[in-house]
C-alpha positions in Angstrom: 0.0 0.0 0.1 1.6 3.3 -1.0 1.8 6.2 1.6 -1.1 7.9 0.2 -3.5 5.1 0.2 -2.3 4.3 3.9 -2.9 8.1 4.9 -6.5 8.0 3.1 -7.4 4.8 4.9 -6.1 6.1 8.0 -8.2 9.2 7.6 -11.2 6.9 6.9 -10.8 5.3 10.2 -10.8 8.5 12.1 -13.6 10.1 10.1 -16.0 7.0 10.8 -15.5 7.5 14.7 -18.1 9.6 16.6 -17.2 13.1 16.6 -17.4 14.8 20.1 -19.0 18.1 20.2 -17.8 19.1 23.5 -14.2 19.7 22.9 -11.9 22.8 22.6 -11.1 24.1 19.0 -7.5 22.9 19.5 -8.8 19.4 19.8 -10.7 19.5 16.6 -7.5 19.9 14.6 -6.3 16.8 12.4 -2.9 16.6 10.7 -2.5 14.6 7.5 1.2 14.3 8.1 2.9 13.2 4.7 6.4 13.4 3.2 6.9 16.6 1.1 7.9 14.6 -1.8 4.2 13.5 -2.2 3.0 17.1 -2.2 1.8 16.9 -6.0 0.2 13.3 -5.4 -1.6 14.5 -2.5 -3.0 17.4 -4.2 -4.6 14.7 -6.6 -6.2 12.8 -3.9 -8.2 15.7 -2.4 -11.4 14.8 -3.9 -10.8 11.2 -2.3 -10.3 12.8 1.1 -13.5 15.0 0.5 -15.3 11.9 -0.3 -14.6 10.0 2.8 -15.5 13.2 4.7 -18.9 13.4 3.0 -19.8 9.7 2.7 -18.1 8.0 5.6 -18.3 10.9 8.2 -21.6 12.5 6.7 -19.9 16.0 7.2 -19.4 18.9 4.6 -15.8 19.5 3.1 -14.5 22.9 2.5 -11.1 23.4 1.2 -8.8 26.5 1.9 -5.7 26.4 -0.2 -3.1 28.9 0.9 -0.8 28.3 -2.3 -1.3 31.8 -3.7 -1.6 33.5 -0.6 2.0 34.9 -0.7 1.6 36.0 -4.5 -1.8 37.6 -3.8 -0.4 39.7 -0.9 2.6 40.7 -2.7 1.0 41.6 -5.8 -1.1 44.4 -3.7 1.8 45.4 -1.3 2.9 49.0 -2.0 6.6 48.3 -1.8 6.7 45.1 -3.8 9.0 46.4 -6.5 11.4 47.6 -3.9 11.1 44.3 -2.5 12.2 42.5 -5.5 15.2 44.7 -5.8 16.3 44.3 -2.2 14.4 40.8 -0.8 16.3 41.2 2.5 14.0 44.4 3.3 11.0 42.4 3.3 11.7 40.9 6.6 10.1 43.5 8.2 6.8 43.2 6.3 6.7 39.5 7.0 4.5 39.9 10.0 2.0 41.8 8.0 1.7 38.9 5.5 1.2 36.5 8.5 -1.4 38.7 9.7 -3.1 38.5 6.2 -2.9 35.0 6.0 -4.6 34.4 9.4 -7.2 37.0 8.7 -8.0 34.9 5.4 -8.1 31.5 6.8 -10.1 33.0 9.9 -12.7 34.4 7.1 -13.0 30.9 5.5 -13.3 29.2 9.0 -16.3 31.7 9.8 -18.0 30.5 6.6 -17.8 26.8 8.0 -20.3 25.3 10.4 -19.9 22.9 13.2 -20.7 19.9 10.6 -18.0 21.1 8.2 -14.6 19.9 7.8 -12.0 22.5 6.8 -9.0 21.1 4.8 -5.9 23.5 4.8 -3.7 22.8 2.1 -0.7 24.4 0.5 1.0 25.0 3.8 4.7 24.4 2.2 4.1 27.6 0.4 4.5 29.7 3.7 7.8 27.9 4.5 10.3 30.7 5.2 7.5 33.4 5.2 5.7 32.6 8.3 5.0 29.9 10.8 2.3 27.3 10.2 2.0 27.2 14.1 1.1 30.9 14.0 -1.4 30.4 11.4 -3.3 27.5 12.9 -3.0 28.8 16.6 -4.3 32.6 15.7 -7.0 31.1 13.6 -8.7 28.8 16.3 -11.1 31.5 17.5 -12.9 31.2 14.3 -13.3 27.1 14.2 -16.7 25.8 14.8 -16.3 22.5 13.1 -13.0 20.5 12.3 -9.8 21.4 10.8 -7.9 18.9 8.5 -4.3 20.5 8.2 -2.4 18.9 5.3 1.0 19.0 6.7 4.1 18.2 4.3 6.7 17.2 6.8 7.2 14.7 9.7 5.8 14.1 13.0 7.9 12.9 15.9 5.7 12.7 19.0 5.0 15.7 20.0 6.6 17.6 17.5 5.8 18.5 13.9 8.3 19.7 11.4 7.2 21.5 8.3 9.2 20.4 5.2 11.4 18.4 7.7 12.9 21.6 8.9 14.9 22.0 12.1 12.5 23.9 14.0 9.8 21.9 15.3 6.3 22.8 16.6 4.5 21.0 19.3 0.7 20.7 19.1 -0.2 18.6 21.9 -3.9 18.8 21.2 -4.0 18.2 17.5 -4.2 14.6 16.4 -1.6 13.3 14.0 -2.7 10.9 11.1 -0.1 9.2 9.5 0.7 6.5 7.0 2.3 4.1 9.8 
């Protein structure tokens, strides 16, 4: 069985279990953890994850893809031309970018109801620009349903590493779903 088939099967097992309604938002976060080399392949499987969500779990599926968020933000930034000439000058503006990502994710989470699964995808595109941990943590106040984070990296209890970076993040309440 391939890594992606194993992930889909593991998610199916989680999706079939009765979902508690009296848990904190931080406990309603699931991480689909996969090797970064599988990014393109897993993107082709999103429809299958959606099908598991709607058919096995009887929940609605919403997808939030952050892949283009940096390009969108940069395209409208008043100093974009200067940043292209001197990229190191952009470091100060990256907090604004992180705020923009959080705002956009919150906006999508606010559209979702308690029976929705919001799939957060494209996180690899944030690497080096902002912390995924910040995006998820700062968005929790808007989560009414469940958040399914597609995480290209590793999970080594209790730490997540985006794109296998050195910097780890502990999310002790989120549930890792791995191929093992």
